Structures are given as structure tokens and as C-alpha cells.
LUMMI-138094 format. One record per residue (C-alpha): x, y, z; residue in three letters. Coordinates in steps of 0.001 Angstrom, whole numbers, plus 524288, in hexadecimal, padded with zeros to 5 digits. Each point is the difference from the previous one (the first is absolute). Example, Ala and Ser with C-alpha at 12.3 -4.5 7.8 and 13.67 -1.06 7.14 Angstrom:
# residues 2
8300C7EE6C81E78ALA
8055A80D707FD6CSER
This chain:
# residues 575
7E3D4814A97E52DMET
7FCE280C507F885TYR
7FD797F9EC7F257LEU
7F8FD7F4408063ALYS
7F61A807FF806E2SER
7FD238066A7F38BILE
7FEB27F4E37F863LEU
7F7707F9638093EILE
7F6A880C4F800C9LEU
8000E8019A7F098LEU
7F2467FA537FF56PHE
7FBF57FE0980CAFSER
7FBCC809EC80C0BVAL
7F6FA7F9F1808A2THR
7FF587F0F880497VAL
7F7B87F737807F1TYR
8049F7FEFB80E4ESER
7F95C7F28D802C1GLN
803D87F21A7FF63GLU
7F73A7F8C77F612LEU
7FCF97F17E7FE69SER
801847F9CB7F257ASN
7F12B7FFC97FF71ILE
8001880D63801A4GLU
80AD7805447F6BDLEU
7F8187F6CA7F492LEU
7F3B8807F6803DDSER
8076080E607FDADLEU
7FDE5807A47F4C9GLU
80BB1801AF7F697ASP
802D080DF7805EAGLU
7FF087F9CE80D2EGLY
80A0F7F5867FD0ELEU
80A36809F67FBF3LEU
7FF258075780A6DGLU
801ED7F5E2808FFTYR
80AC67FAAB7F920PHE
8071980CA580583GLU
7FC557FB5280DDFTHR
806F37F1FF7FE9BVAL
80B398053C7F54BARG
809D97FB58809CEHIS
7FB0F7F29E80217ASP
805437F9E37F3D4SER
7F3E47F37D801E2LEU
7F5F880859802A0LYS
802A380A767F54AALA
801B27F6A07F554SER
7F43C7F92180349PHE
7F8D680C777FED4VAL
80683804077F403ALA
7FC4F7F1577FBCESER
7F20D80237800D3ILE
8006580CD47F850TYR
808827FAD47F5BBLEU
7F4957F49B7FF0DGLN
7F561808B37FD9CARG
80659807637F675GLY
8034C7F40E7F811ARG
7F12E7FAFE8007CGLN
7FC9180CD57FCB4ARG
80A83801C57F401GLY
802F180D6F805C8ASP
80EB0801797FCD9THR
802B780BE380891ILE
7F7867F85E80B3CMET
809BD7F5CF7FDD5MET
80C17808FC7FEC8ALA
7FC2A8054680E3CARG
7FF9B7F26080588GLY
80D9C7FB587F9A0PHE
806EA80E92804FEASP
7FAA97FD8680EAFARG
8066A7F1FA7FDDALEU
80C4D8075E7FC01SER
80096806E480CBEGLN
7FD1F7F28080983SER
80CC27F8997FE97PHE
80ED57FFF17FBE2SER
8053B8096B7F633PRO
802DC7F4D77F6EATYR
7F2057FA3680110THR
7FB0B80E3F7FFCDASN
805D78028A7F2ABILE
7F92B7F49D7F91DLYS
7F33B806668051DTYR
803F080DC17F9C1THR
8034C7F9477F45FASP
7F1CB7FA9C7FE87SER
7FB8180D06803B8VAL
8074F8076C7F48FILE
7FBF47F3F97F700ALA
7F13F8026C80227LEU
8003480D4D7FE47THR
80C1D802D77F5E5ALA
7F679806177F5D5SER
7F4F98073C8090DSER
7FFA180D6D80269ASN
7FCBD7FEF980E83HIS
8033280A62808C8ILE
8074E7F71D80867SER
8038D7F4FD7F860TYR
80AC47FB767FAFCPRO
80781809E2806CBALA
7FC117FC3180D11PHE
805AE7F18F7FC56GLY
80D95807297FD3CTYR
800B98064080C7AILE
7FE137F476805A5LEU
80A527F9207F879LYS
8095080A5C80302ALA
7FCB2800E180D76TYR
803E17F0FB800A8ASN
80B508009B7F9E6TYR
803C480B9780883ASP
7FD287F6D080BD1ARG
80A147F5467F9AFLEU
80A3E80CA77FE5CASP
7FFCA7FE9B7F16FGLN
7FFE1810247FCBBPHE
802497FD547F2EAASN
7F39F7F7C77FD6ALYS
7F87B808A98089FALA
803DC80C737FA4EASN
7FCCB7FA227F256LYS
7F2D57FB6180364TYR
7FC6680E2780835SER
8035B806D47F232TYR
7F5FF7F88A7F841ILE
7F5568018280BD1ALA
8022380E987FF4FTYR
7FE427FFC27F10FASP
7F2427F8EF801AAHIS
7FD22808C980B27ALA
8028280BED7F77EMET
7F7C47FA7C7F41AGLU
7F47A7FDE8808EDVAL
8024780C8D807EEASP
800FD7F7A780D93ASN
805D6809D780842MET
7FF7F7F8B780C5BSER
8088F7F5C57F8F3GLN
8095A80BC27FB12GLN
802B38046980CCCLEU
803567F1CB804FDTYR
808E37FD597F537ILE
806F480D738011ALEU
802707FE2680DCFGLU
806EF7F3647FCABTHR
80746807D47F6B9PHE
802F180A7580A12ILE
803DD7F64480A39PHE
809087F7E27F806ASN
806DE80C5C7FAC8LYS
800CD806AD80D57VAL
805C37F343805C7ILE
808FF7FB667F4B7TRP
80044809E87F4FEGLY
8001E80E0A7FCA0ASN
7FAE68080980CF2LYS
7FBE280CBC7F812LYS
7F8167F8247F744GLU
7F8587F89680AB8ALA
7FD1780E26805B4LEU
7FAF98042B7F160ALA
7F6E97F4027FF1FLEU
7FB78802F680DFFGLN
7FC9680D127FC59GLN
7F8117FADB7F48CLYS
7FA247F63880720ARG
7FBFB808C080B56HIS
7F97380A097F53ELYS
7F7407F4487FA55LEU
7FCCF7FB4780E2ALEU
7FADC80DF280398VAL
7F8B4802257F391SER
7F171801998006CLYS
8001C7F5DD7F470ALA
805B97F68480951TYR
7F6638002980AD2PHE
7F513800187F560LYS
804E37F2CF7FAE4LYS
802757FAB680D84LEU
7F2738037980264TYR
7F9FE7F9DA7F4D2LYS
809DE7F44380014ALA
7FBDB7FB9680DECTHR
7F4B77F6C18035BARG
7F55B806D8805CDGLU
801297F80880D8DSER
80CC8806CF800E9ALA
7FE0380D4D7FBBEARG
7FEF3803BF80EE5ASP
80E7D7FDAA8022CSER
80455807917F34CILE
8043F80CBA8090EASP
807477F6B280994GLY
8069C7F8857F34BTYR
8039A80E827F9FETYR
805E18049A80B92THR
808A47F39E801EAGLU
803DD800C97F33FGLN
805B780E9A8012FLYS
8072F7FC5680C56THR
806B57F69A7F98BTYR
80310809127F4B0SER
8059580A09809E9TYR
807CE7F51680695LEU
804287FCA27F289SER
804DD80D167FD93PHE
807A48008A80E3CALA
8073E7F32A7FA29ILE
8038B806AE7F364CYS
8054F80BBF80694HIS
8069C7F80180AD3LEU
807E07F7BA7F4C6TYR
8039780D167F9DELEU
8042D804F380E7EALA
7F80E80B1F7FF16GLN
7FC13800A180F5FARG
7F67380C8E7FF8EASP
7F8577F8F37F5DFSER
7FFC47F3D9806DBTHR
7FB7A8063580BABGLN
7F59D808CD7F947TYR
7F9CB7F3A47F99ETYR
800717F80180CB3LEU
7FA1F809D480759ASP
7F3A7800B77F506ILE
7FF687F1718025AALA
7FFD48007680E10LYS
7F44B8091A7FFB7ASP
7F8807F6487F67ELEU
802EE7F3B180694ILE
7F528802EE80B6FGLY
7F61E801A67F658TYR
802DD7F20D7F9B7ASN
7F74D7F47780268ARG
8028A7F89580C79PRO
804C67F2F07F9DCASN
809FC805B57F7CDASN
8058580A3880A42ILE
80A967F7AB80507ASN
805887FCCA7F233ALA
800DC80D967FDF6MET
806AE803B680B49LYS
808FA7F5B87FF3BSER
804CB805D27F2FBLEU
7FF4080E5F80651TYR
808887FB2A80A19TYR
809F17F8857F816GLU
8020080BDE7F7D0ILE
801A2808F580AECSER
809BE7F617806A7MET
8074F801637F578GLU
7FF1780EA17FBCBHIS
8043D8040A80EBBTYR
80BC87F66A7FF50TYR
8058A805D67F27EPHE
7FD9D80D328075DLYS
8089C7FAA180B27LYS
7F4BE801D380867ASP
801487F41380687TYR
7F8E68017480C41ALA
7F2CE804187F686THR
803D07F4CC7F744SER
800447F60280C8DLEU
7F2E18056E8048BLYS
7F95C7FD207F31ATYR
8085C7F2D68009BASN
7F8B57FAB180CF6ASP
7F242804E57FA0ESER
803687F7577F362LEU
804107F4FA808AELEU
7F3DA8010580839ASP
7F7B1800C27F490LEU
807647F4017F8D0SER
7FE377F61580A9EVAL
7F0EC800617FB30SER
80354800917F21BLEU
808D07F621800D4ASN
809C5807EE7F807SER
80DB27FD227FB1BASN
807A3804F980B37PHE
80E258016A7F9A1ARG
7FEE580D337FBD9ASN
7FB048040E80DE9ILE
80AE97F9428060ETYR
809398063B7F55EPHE
7FC9680E42802C7PHE
7FFD37FFF580DB9LYS
80CEF7F9377FFA9GLY
8046B80A5A7F823LEU
7F9DE80A86808FBSER
805727FC1780BC1LEU
80CE47FC0A7F9B6TYR
8024280CDC7FA81ASP
7FA3C806AC80C57SER
80B5A7FB11807AAGLY
7F82F7F3DF805D1SER
80A2E7F7257F9CATYR
7FD0E7F297806BAGLU
7F063800D07FFBELEU
80190805397F0BEGLY
807977F36B7FEF4LEU
7F6407F8A2804C8LYS
7F5558039A7F7B0TYR
809407FF747F365LEU
803587F251803FAASN
7F1137FDB1800C9LYS
7FE588052D7F2B8ALA
80C1A7F7967FB6FASP
7FA607F3AC80526SER
7F34F801BB7F9C8VAL
806A5802457F1D0PHE
8078D7F351802F2ASP
7F4B07F7BE80169THR
7FD43801E47F15CGLY
7F70480CC0800D5ASP
8050F805C07F30AARG
7F487801EC7F88DILE
7FDB980F2880427ASN
80DAF8030A7FF23VAL
8021280DF47FD09GLN
80C4B808B27FC84GLN
7FFAD807AD80D43GLN
801B37F1F48067AASP
80EC4801FF7FD15ASN
7FF928093980A25LEU
7FF587F2F8808DDLEU
80BCF7F9B27FC62PHE
8074A80D937FD76GLU
7FDFD8033A80DA0LYS
8041A7F2948062DLEU
80BC6800067F6EFLYS
8043F80CC780531SER
7FECC7FA8F80CD4HIS
807987F52F7FEF3TYR
80AB0808D37F919ILE
800E68070180AF3SER
8031D7F379807BBLEU
80B057FC0C7F4DBGLY
7F6CB7F4317FF2EASP
8033E7FABD7F204TYR
7F7737F3CE7FFDCLYS
7F339807B280450ASN
8049280B137F522GLN
8019C7F39B7F498ILE
7F2127FA9F80613LYS
7F83B80D977FD39TYR
807678026E7F3C6LEU
7FABA7F3117FB8BASN
7F21A8041E80596LYS
801A680B4D7F85FGLN
803877F9CC7F332LEU
7F4297F653801F8LEU
7F77D80C6780242LEU
80570805C37F369ASP
7FDDE7F2727F83FSER
7F0C08011A804FCLEU
7FDA880D377FD3DLEU
805DC7FE8B7F2AATHR
7F6857F4FC7FC9DASN
7F52180978805DALYS
804AB80CB37F957THR
800577F8EC7F375LEU
7F81C80AC87F4D5GLY
802E080A4180908PHE
80EC98039A80491GLU
806A57F41280246SER
80B038026E7F62DASP
803D380B0680857VAL
801167F77380D5FMET
806BF7F4627F7CDARG
8098880A447FA4ALYS
802EA8084A80CAEILE
7FC507F87780CD0GLU
804A97F14E7FDC9THR
80E438040B7FB21PRO
800EA8091580B47MET
7FBE87F5B580972LEU
809C67F5497F98DLEU
80AB6809DC8015ALYS
7FD19802CF80D30GLU
7FE217F23480440LYS
80DE17FC987F7D9GLN
8064A809D28080EGLU
7FAA27F96D80D7CVAL
803DA7F2387FC54GLU
80DBC804547FD07ILE
7FFD48051980E97LYS
7F9FE7F4CA8044CLEU
80A8C7F7267F864ALA
80A63807E88071FSER
7FABC7FC8E80CA9GLN
7FE727F25F7FDB3ILE
80E817FD817FA59LYS
804728045280D45LYS
7FA257F3108060DASN
806F17F5EB7F4D4ARG
8056C7F7D580983LYS
7F3D87FAB680409ARG
801FA7F6AF7F320ILE
808377F7BD80737ILE
7F4367FD1F808F2TYR
7F6927FCD17F412ILE
800847F0CB802FFVAL
7FEB2800C380D1DLEU
7F4FF809007FF16ILE
7F8877F7587F4C2PHE
801527F4F480B05GLY
7F9D2807BE809E8ILE
7F6CB805197F66CPHE
7FB367F2417FD76THR
7FDCA7FBCA80DFDALA
7F95780DA88031ELEU
7F6D17FBF97F29DLEU
7FD137F3B880642LEU
7FCD58070380E1FCYS
7F866808E27F7E2TYR
7F93C7F6E27F913ILE
7FCA27F8C280CD0TYR
7FC3580C3B807B2LYS
7F7FA802DB7F40DGLN
7F7E07F3F180233ASN
7FDB98025F80EFFILE
7FC2E80E9C7FC4ETYR
7F5397F9F27F8CALYS
7FAC07F82680A38LYS
8007780AFF80897ARG
7F8ED808177F6C7TYR
7F5B47F6817FF05HIS
7FF897FDE580E46GLN
7FD2F80EC180261LEU
7F62C8016E7F58ELEU
7F9347F4978049BASN
80031805DE80E00SER
7F47E8060480568GLN
8082580A8980678GLN
803BB8068B7F2CEASN
7FFBA80D1E807FFLYS
8079A8019E80C4ELEU
7F9928044380AC5GLU
80466806FB80C95VAL
7FB937F66D80B14THR
7FC4A8054B80EDESER
7FEA27F89980B41GLN
7F2628000D80717SER
805707FDE080DF8GLN
80506809ED80901GLN
80D78800918069FSER
806428092C80A30ASP
808DD808537F7C1LEU
80148809B980A7FASN
7F772807797F887ILE
7F230805678017FSER
7F5F07FA197F864GLU
7FAE580CA27FB84SER
80CB3802EF7F98CLEU
802217F2F67F8E9ILE
7F2B6800F57FB2DGLN
8033880E4D7FB6CASP
80CD07FB877F8BBILE
7F90A7F4447FA31LEU
7F592808F57F9FCLYS
80AFF8093F7F9EDARG
805FC7F5157FAC0LEU
7F3BC7FC167F852GLU
7FF5C80DA57FAF6VAL
80E527FDED7FC62PHE
7FE487F3487F957GLU
7F34B805BC7F8F8LYS
806AD80AD67FBD5GLN
80B517F7627FA33LYS
80ABD80A03806EDLYS
808497F3CF80007TYR
80348802857F0D9LEU
8083280AB5804DFGLN
80E8C7FD557FF0CTHR
803F28078080D03ASN
7F71C7F9CA807CFVAL
807C37FC1A80CE8SER
7FAB27FB1E80D8DLEU
803E280E46804B7GLN
7F865807887F589SER
7F49F7F7FB80070LEU
7FFE5801B080F5ASER
8004280DDD7FE79LYS
7F492800937F775ASP
7F8167F749808E9LEU
803D6808B880A45GLN
8050F7F6D7808A5THR
80D9B7FAA880271ASN
809307F5C07F842PRO
7FFBD7F6F180CFAASN
7F1397FE4D80136TYR
7FDB67FFEE7F1C5LEU
809D87F4B07FFA2SER
7FA227F8A080A21ARG
7F0FA801A97FAC1VAL
805777FA397F39DILE
806E07F5D38060CASN
7F3FA7FA0A806ABPHE
7F5CF803887F736ASN
805E27FE3E7F389ARG
807C97F45A80592ASP
80C59804D77F801LYS
80B7380AAB8019CASN
7FDFA80D8D7F950PHE
808027FC437F44DSER
7F80A7F4F87FE0BGLN
7F4B78066180102TYR
803AB809E37F704LEU
804E07F6887F4B5ASN
7F2F47F70F801ABASP
7F80680C197FC86LEU
808A0803CD7F3CDARG
800967F26A7FB5EMET
7F1437FEE68001BGLY
7FE7A80C077F8DETYR
80A2C7FA8C7F62EALA
7F9527F2B07FEF1LEU
7F1C0805757FECFGLU
8031F80B667F46DASN
808E77F4F27F890LEU
7F4BD7F68C7FF4EGLN
7F4F480A867FE52GLU
8060E80C107F8F6ASN
803BB7FD047F225SER
8074780D3780078THR
807897FB5D80BB5PHE
8066A7F4467F937VAL
804D98076B7F49BLYS
808C1807A480A45TYR
80EFB7FEDF801A1SER
8047A7F88480CD7ILE
8052180CEF80261LYS
7F451807367FDACALA
7F7E07F633808A5ILE
808F48013E80A29ALA
7FF8C80E2880093LEU
7F0137FF3F80019GLU
800DD7F6B780BA0CYS
8078C807E2807E8GLY
80E917FA2B7FEE5TYR
80BF3808697FC42ARG
8041F7F76B7F5BAASN
7FDAE7F3F47F79CALA
808507F7BA80974THR
7FA1B802CD80CCESER
7F2B97FB787F8ADPHE
805577F41B7F956SER
805B37FB9580D17ARG
7F4458019980900ALA
7F7A47FB3B7F47DPHE
807337F2CA80111TYR
801937FF6E80EAALYS
7F1018008E7FEAFGLN
7FBB97F6F37F507THR
80CCE7F8897FC67GLY
7FF7A805B27F2DFLEU
8063280C3A7F91BTYR
7F7AF8094D7FB10PRO
8041B7FF107F159SER
7FD797F1C480040PHE
7F2DC8014C80605TYR
7FBEF80B867F6E8ILE
803BF7F7F57F4D9LYS
7F7977F466802FAGLN
7F565808D180217LEU
800ED804CD7F237ASN
801E87F1907FB80LYS
7F1AE7FD398070FASN
7F85F80BD37F9F2LYS
803FA7FB497F23ALYS
């Protein structure tokens, strides 16, 4: 997030705040077009339209630099592969120029898009070329950005001490008077009023970068020192960028306090990060990961496993672009858990995930320290896997008598397969019927007429009002809800509560509770893109069920479908 933010801000500080029509766009001055581009950069259609207008003006005037600016905006509007083609146009147009920004910025954008494709080797290559060009024309802003990419890659994948040395060099350049003068001179006049805010933002990120370097060097006091400086500066940053900075600050703090074994403080920052990440649409895997680690290591094993499984389920969906070395902690923790249970199958499962992670990391770290991982990590994991497989084989050997039943089992399997195909067809019909039904969201019904329940009307109404609060606050998602516990919370007795629910909700307490949970599950599966990525176990726990089995059973009873089948069909329809 840090690198992307700096890239966006390299040449623009202020933007328009209003939507403009196509006619209004055509009437804008050149600088106005560039400023408006920043407003709509996240809308590829609008952004490319604005960039195309600017590019066409450059072509009409025969202005090479103007054309390059048009192409560089286009290279920020599409998928990485398409963007790279536009960066090549930027580079080709300005290859022989001695411009303050080009061709360096073309190489920066090219490296950035290769980084998005997880091709570190190429990203690193073009970053070095960009740096050489930036040094030739003394473009300090570009030097700062490129140095930050080197620092980030080294601190995550390479030599941490070298990363810190580069950060010290970068910060010295950032706080120099020469840089501020160049920044002011290079900034468009319309944006100069925001330079102080932008400069404060850069310094804040720099101190956070110091914190990251010291975090990965396990230098806790230094990490805390730079976190404190950044915290004091965050409040002085521009409102539209504060949340992104807070998010980075919370994430570093969360990890920092976890490794200090201050799990309570780590969880505090984890909760703050989770609240903020909902609005920022961040990657939740790392959040669930560290929440699970802190809870598990502090003794809350069941709840810790819940969040570790959530992080694991996100990884299983294919979210593997942003993997890091420390992600191995997740699989190591889960593997250790199953070792303690003597569960060889799950040990092998997470050993395989560690090997997969190792392979992914080896590709990512090519050019940094991949040889170290390949020569140490992989053989160790393979040896461990071999030992577990031997134990598992020994366990299987004890059940060899089952071989005589192979033919019988095959016949049963064939019958079951045919039955399965038949049921799948039925399930598909039920699935489409469920989607086509207007009652996609289960509702708790109530009766309008009154009846003699031998309870005063005022008490009935009071219980109903409290039930509404219970439903609105979604307290039914708690796993320990019972008739007795709810009646206690509502300050009534179980008998009255049961009779009111039976008459006014037209169902017994168990049905009432299950309908609420099923309604929540169906709503989130259809509308929440993150929720649908969870494992069945994680969804079950989220909806208040004690295990996946009870959830699946309740889901089937309510819909006539198993949740695994329903989720699979939802994902197919979204493609």
C-alpha cells in the first residue's frame, strides 16, 4: 500500500472533487485534465478516456513529453500486461530525452506493473534502470520512490541490514533542504498549497519504513521508537490519506507487539486494523493470521484456531500473490497443533502447504536470497514429510484386512456415484429454485392476532421488544445461546419466553434460533465476497454453530442443499 501511494503521488498533490461531463472534460486546460485524472484513476473507463484526450492533444501538437504523459496515465488504468505496453510507449518516446521525469517514470511504471505480476526479477531490473536515469537528471522524488522499492524488497526477501542502510540513505535525502526545494519547483502551481501536507505524508511513511526495517531485524526498542514518531505525525496528514497511514501503522504495531509476546496489545491493534480494513477493502488474511496467533499463544486455543483457519481458508482460495516468509508461521502453528493431537494426515496437509509456500517464495525471492531457502528450507520440509509419511504408512498397515472388501466397496462406490449424480441434479434444481425465490433472506415471522397466553399484554410486548433488540444486535451468532441464557438476558423466565416465541414467531425456540442463523448465513454468502471464501468450519463458527457438521445439517434442513454445494454454485455463477 505504501509503495502504491507514493507512486500515485509522485506528480500530483491536489485533485478535482467533482464529476465532469465529456463536454466539460474537452474544455479543460491541460493541467486540469491531469488533475482530474487523479480523481477518476480507480475507474479504468473514465481514467483511460481522460488520458486519451490528453494524449490526442499531444499528438496534434507534436509534443513528445505531452504524449509521454498521456501514455503514462494510460499505463495506470488497465491490467498489468496492458499497462506494460503503454509504459513501453512512454520509454520509446522519451528514450533520448533529458527530461526531469522521463524516461525514468516509464521504467518506474514498468517495474511497478511487473511487481503486480509477481515477477520480481523483471521489476528489479527496470527499477535499477529507472534509478540510473533519475540520478542522471537529479530527480530526487523518483530516487526516493525507487529506493523505497529496494528497501521494501530487501527487508522482506533479502538482507535486512542492507535494507536499513538504504532506508537511512533515503531518509537523509528526504529531509534535505535540496529535496524540498526541488519538490516545490517541480510541483504544478495549482498543487503547491498542498506541498506541506504531501511532505509530512512522505516523512510519516519514512518513519514507518524505519519501523518495518527494525521489526524484521527483531530490534524491538528501535521499532517502538519509530512507531511513536510516526504516530505523532499521522494526525497532521491530509484527511484523504490518514486511513491508509493508520492501516500501515496498526499493522506494524500488531506484528511488533505479537513478537514482543504482548498479545493483549497486539489484539488491540488487530481490532483497530480490522475496523479500518472493512472500509479500505484490505486483505484480511494477515489480520486473521495475527489475531489467531495472539489468541492461540495467549491460551485461547479454540478461538485462536478459528482465526487461523480463517486465514488458511483465504490462502486456499488462491490468494497467494502477497505471500511472505512469515506466512510460514501460520502453517507451522497449525501443523504443531495437529502434531499434539497425533493427527498424521493433517500434519502432511500442512507440510505440503509449507512446501507450496516455499516454492512460491523461491520464485518471489529470485535475485535476493532464494538459494538459502532452496538449500535449507525445502530439504528440511521434505525430510519431515518423509518421517510423517512413514508413521502414516505404519498406521495404514494395521488395516490391511480391508483389501478383501475392495470389490464390494467398488460396487458400493459405483452405486453411490450414481446416487450422487442423481442427487447433484436434484440439488441443482433446488439451488435455482432458491435463487429464483423472492425469499432469499429468511425472515422471522410474527402473528398479528392476540391470544390468551395467560401472560399480561404489557409483558408480551416487553418480551417482543427485547427479542427485536436481540435480533438486531445479532446476538444469535453466539454459540452459547440457549432458552435459559436468553430468558436470563431478557429478564424473563424460560416458560414465558418459550410461549411468546411459539405464538408470535410461530415456531419453537430451536427453530427460531436456527432460522435467524440461516438467514444470516444465506445473506452473507450471497452478498459478502469475503465470507464466501471461508471454509465451511469458519462459516459455521461465524454463524454461531459449534462445528461444521451441525451447520451443514441445519443448512440442508432449511434449504435442501449442503453448504459446500451451494457455495460451489455461487462461485460458478459469479465467473
